[in-house]
C-alpha positions in Angstrom: -24.6 145.2 56.3 -27.0 146.4 53.2 -27.6 144.7 50.6 -26.1 147.7 48.2 -23.0 147.5 50.2 -22.5 143.8 49.9 -23.0 144.1 46.1 -20.0 146.6 46.1 -17.8 144.7 48.0 -18.5 141.7 45.7 -18.0 143.8 42.6 -14.7 144.7 44.1 -13.7 141.7 44.9 -14.4 140.4 41.3 -12.5 143.2 39.8 -9.8 142.2 41.7 -10.0 138.7 40.7 -10.3 139.7 37.2 -7.4 141.8 37.4 -5.4 138.8 39.2 -6.3 136.4 36.3 -5.6 138.6 33.4 -1.8 139.3 35.2 -1.7 135.7 35.4 -2.5 135.0 31.5 -0.1 137.7 30.4 3.0 136.2 32.5 1.8 132.9 31.0 2.3 134.1 27.3 5.3 135.9 28.3 6.8 132.7 29.4 5.8 130.9 25.9 7.6 133.8 24.5 10.6 134.0 26.8 11.4 130.0 26.3 11.1 130.6 22.5 13.7 133.6 22.8 16.2 131.3 25.0 15.7 128.4 22.4 16.6 131.0 19.3 19.1 133.4 21.0 21.1 130.5 22.7 21.5 127.5 20.5 22.9 124.4 22.0 26.6 124.0 23.1 26.7 120.4 21.9 24.5 118.6 19.3 21.1 117.2 19.2 20.9 113.5 18.1 17.6 111.9 16.9 17.3 108.9 19.2 13.7 107.5 17.7 11.0 109.7 18.7 12.9 112.8 19.7 16.1 114.5 19.9 18.5 114.7 23.0 21.1 117.0 23.4 24.7 116.0 24.4 27.9 117.8 24.3 31.2 116.5 24.9 34.7 118.1 25.5 38.1 116.6 25.1 39.3 113.2 23.5 40.4 109.8 24.7 39.2 106.8 26.9 37.3 105.7 29.1 34.8 108.6 28.1 33.2 110.1 31.1 29.4 110.8 31.2 27.8 113.0 33.4 24.4 112.5 34.9 22.6 115.4 36.6 20.0 115.2 39.5 16.3 115.9 39.0 16.0 119.7 37.9 19.7 119.4 36.4 21.0 120.1 32.8 24.1 119.4 30.2 25.5 122.7 32.1 24.9 121.5 35.7 28.2 120.3 36.2 30.4 122.3 33.4 33.5 122.9 35.9 33.7 119.0 36.5 33.7 118.3 32.9 36.0 121.1 32.0 38.3 120.0 34.5 38.6 116.5 33.4 38.7 117.2 29.5 42.3 117.7 29.6 42.9 113.8 30.0 39.6 112.1 28.5 36.3 112.4 26.4 33.8 114.0 29.1 30.0 114.1 27.9 27.0 116.0 29.7 23.7 115.7 28.2 20.0 117.0 28.8 17.4 114.5 29.7 14.2 114.4 27.7 12.2 117.6 28.9 15.4 119.3 30.4 17.5 122.1 28.5 17.7 121.9 24.9 16.2 118.3 24.5 12.6 117.7 23.1 10.3 116.7 25.2 9.3 113.2 25.2 5.7 111.3 25.6 5.1 108.9 28.3 6.7 108.1 31.8 9.9 109.2 33.0 10.9 105.8 34.6 14.6 104.8 35.4 14.2 102.3 32.5 13.0 104.8 29.8 16.0 107.1 30.7 19.0 104.8 30.7 17.4 103.0 27.4 17.5 106.7 26.1 20.6 107.1 27.5 22.1 104.1 25.9 21.1 105.0 22.4 22.0 108.3 22.5 25.6 107.5 23.5 25.5 104.6 20.4 24.4 107.3 18.1 26.6 109.9 19.1 29.4 107.7 18.7 30.4 107.6 22.2 32.3 104.1 22.8 32.4 102.6 26.2 33.3 101.4 28.4 32.4 104.0 30.6 32.7 106.1 33.6 29.6 107.0 35.0 28.8 110.1 37.2 26.0 110.2 38.7 24.7 113.7 41.0 21.8 113.4 43.7 18.8 111.2 42.0 21.0 110.9 38.7 23.0 108.3 41.3 19.7 106.1 40.4 19.9 106.2 36.8 23.9 105.8 36.6 23.4 102.4 39.1 20.7 100.9 37.5 22.6 101.7 33.7 25.6 99.6 35.1 23.0 96.9 36.2 21.7 96.7 32.9 24.5 96.9 30.9 27.7 96.0 33.1 29.6 95.3 30.1 29.5 99.0 29.2 30.8 100.3 32.9 34.4 101.1 33.7 33.6 102.6 36.7 30.8 104.4 38.8 31.2 108.0 40.6 28.2 108.6 43.0 28.4 112.3 44.0 26.3 113.1 46.9 24.0 111.1 45.7 20.6 110.1 47.0 19.5 106.9 48.5 17.1 104.6 48.0 15.4 104.9 51.4 14.6 109.0 51.0 12.0 107.6 48.5 11.0 104.4 50.4 7.4 103.5 51.3 8.5 101.7 54.1 8.4 102.8 57.9 12.3 104.6 58.5 14.0 104.3 61.8 15.4 107.8 60.8 13.4 110.8 60.4 15.5 113.2 58.2 14.7 110.8 55.0 11.3 111.2 55.5 11.2 114.5 55.8 13.4 115.1 52.8 11.1 113.4 50.8 7.8 115.2 51.8 9.4 118.2 51.2 10.9 117.1 47.7 7.5 116.4 47.0 5.6 119.2 48.0 8.4 121.4 46.1 7.8 119.5 42.8 4.3 119.6 43.2 4.1 123.5 43.2 7.4 124.4 41.1 5.4 123.8 37.6 2.4 126.2 38.3 5.1 128.8 39.9 7.0 128.5 36.7 3.8 128.3 34.6 2.3 131.6 35.9 6.1 133.6 36.0 6.0 133.8 39.9 9.2 131.8 40.2 10.8 134.4 38.1 9.6 136.9 40.3 10.3 134.9 43.3 13.7 134.1 42.4 14.7 137.7 41.2 13.7 138.9 44.8 15.6 136.3 46.7 12.5 134.5 48.3 13.1 131.3 47.3 15.7 130.2 50.2 17.5 126.8 49.5 15.4 126.4 46.4 17.3 129.3 44.7 20.3 127.0 44.8 18.9 125.3 41.7 19.8 128.3 39.8 23.3 128.6 40.6 26.0 128.4 37.9 29.8 128.2 38.1 31.4 131.4 37.7 33.7 130.1 34.8 31.0 128.8 32.7 31.1 131.0 29.4 28.8 134.4 29.6 26.5 133.2 26.5 25.6 130.1 28.8 24.9 131.9 31.9 21.7 133.5 30.7 20.5 130.2 28.7 20.8 128.3 31.8 18.9 130.5 33.9 16.4 130.9 31.1 16.3 127.2 30.7 16.0 126.3 34.5 12.8 129.0 34.8 10.9 127.5 32.0 8.0 125.8 33.0 8.7 122.6 30.9 11.7 122.1 33.0 9.9 121.4 36.1 6.9 119.6 34.6 10.0 117.2 33.7 11.4 117.2 37.0 7.6 116.3 38.3 7.4 113.8 36.2 10.8 112.1 36.9 10.2 112.4 40.9 6.4 110.3 40.6 8.1 107.9 38.4 11.1 107.2 40.4 10.7 103.3 40.2 10.8 103.1 43.9 10.9 98.9 44.2 13.7 99.1 41.5 15.6 102.0 43.6 15.2 99.5 46.6 16.6 96.4 44.8 19.6 98.5 43.5 20.6 98.8 47.2 21.2 95.1 47.5 24.8 94.4 48.7 27.5 93.9 45.7 24.6 94.1 42.9 27.5 95.9 40.7 29.9 93.2 41.6 33.2 94.6 40.9 32.4 97.0 38.9 34.8 100.1 40.6 32.7 102.4 42.7 33.4 105.4 44.6 31.1 107.4 46.9 31.9 111.2 47.1 30.0 112.8 50.0 28.8 116.1 51.2 28.6 116.7 54.8 26.5 119.6 55.2 23.0 120.2 55.0 21.0 122.3 52.8 17.6 123.4 54.0 17.3 121.1 57.1 14.2 121.0 59.2 13.9 123.0 62.1 14.4 120.4 64.8 17.6 119.5 63.4 20.9 120.3 63.6 24.0 120.1 61.1 25.8 117.2 63.4 22.4 115.3 63.4 22.5 115.7 59.5 25.9 115.0 59.3 25.5 111.7 61.0 22.2 110.4 59.3 23.3 111.2 55.7 26.8 109.7 56.4 25.4 106.8 57.3 23.4 106.2 54.1 26.4 107.4 52.0 28.4 105.0 53.8 25.5 102.2 53.2 26.0 102.9 49.3 29.4 101.5 49.3 28.0 97.9 49.7 26.7 98.0 46.2 30.1 97.1 44.8 33.0 94.7 46.3 35.3 97.2 45.0 34.4 100.5 46.6 35.5 103.5 48.3 34.4 106.8 49.8 35.4 110.2 50.1 33.8 112.7 52.2 34.3 116.5 51.3 34.0 118.3 54.9 32.4 121.8 54.4 30.6 120.7 51.2 26.8 120.8 50.5 24.8 119.3 47.8 25.1 122.3 45.6 28.3 123.4 46.2 30.3 120.2 45.6 29.6 121.3 41.9 30.0 124.8 41.7 32.6 125.6 44.3 36.5 125.5 43.1 37.7 124.3 46.3 35.1 120.9 46.0 35.0 120.8 42.4 38.7 120.1 42.1 38.7 117.3 44.6 36.0 115.6 42.9 38.1 116.0 39.7 41.4 114.7 41.3 39.1 111.7 42.5 37.6 110.6 38.8 41.1 111.0 37.6 42.4 108.7 39.5 39.7 106.1 38.3 40.4 107.3 34.4 44.0 106.5 35.3 43.4 102.8 36.5 44.2 100.3 33.9 
């Protein structure tokens, strides 16, 4: 190949590279503009509470005691459990909130450790005037936070509901005889590593619009009965690069040692504990069947009943990790189970 031809090829490649970089910069600027627009166009449904260095958003519905506090998983926000919140608000006060860096809450400097998160929640509830003792409901990785809150502030906890919550073995560095938790851990780490970049360049929004995200796209699902003004806000907030940077920070500092300690038998004493489990997998490894998933996942879920000497487990057949929050046939069952705990005196 002649030198002149090589120069032409290199020149074309350089032009293509410049175009790609220019498009990425335009997308980054657009994302910044879109983030500001979302916050201005869609004010928070609840209120912002100053807890020291930053503001947190909390949204409470209903009146009565005990107050139910909803703790979303990593990547969730104050709207994630709307159907459950609305369904319970007729009988008591139900509060959802945005952890720092999610939704309408401010960012917070420093590591997003479990200790930091539960300390912020304690301060938020106190300054927002939400009195305990509480019933804490933790979905997915939010289960770690509610368990550790109960360990640190046992007098403030009337009961705990783990809603298809994560098991510590999913994030253990120890060798596990079960393959699935390690595969799940690896996949989650990979996803949270790339999502901040995808959202920052605008590619995440493009992939989402084209339906190319597969199971990850379930993060963007929202119940049909959420008020229309919040549906666009929810998707805008979840597509925000800040959202995924926060998710990565949380999963990077998941307090693995403390999470493992939190699995010790009866560590919650006699605090009433309900474990609600979905039995259908999402995004399973290619070599795993639903039946294999069910056996492993339900074994891990059953193991969490050992946390308290006063525990029960409910298995929602056909539910998966996301539909348990948004599908009416499952949310009604979740609401009924939590209502039973509310009614206990």
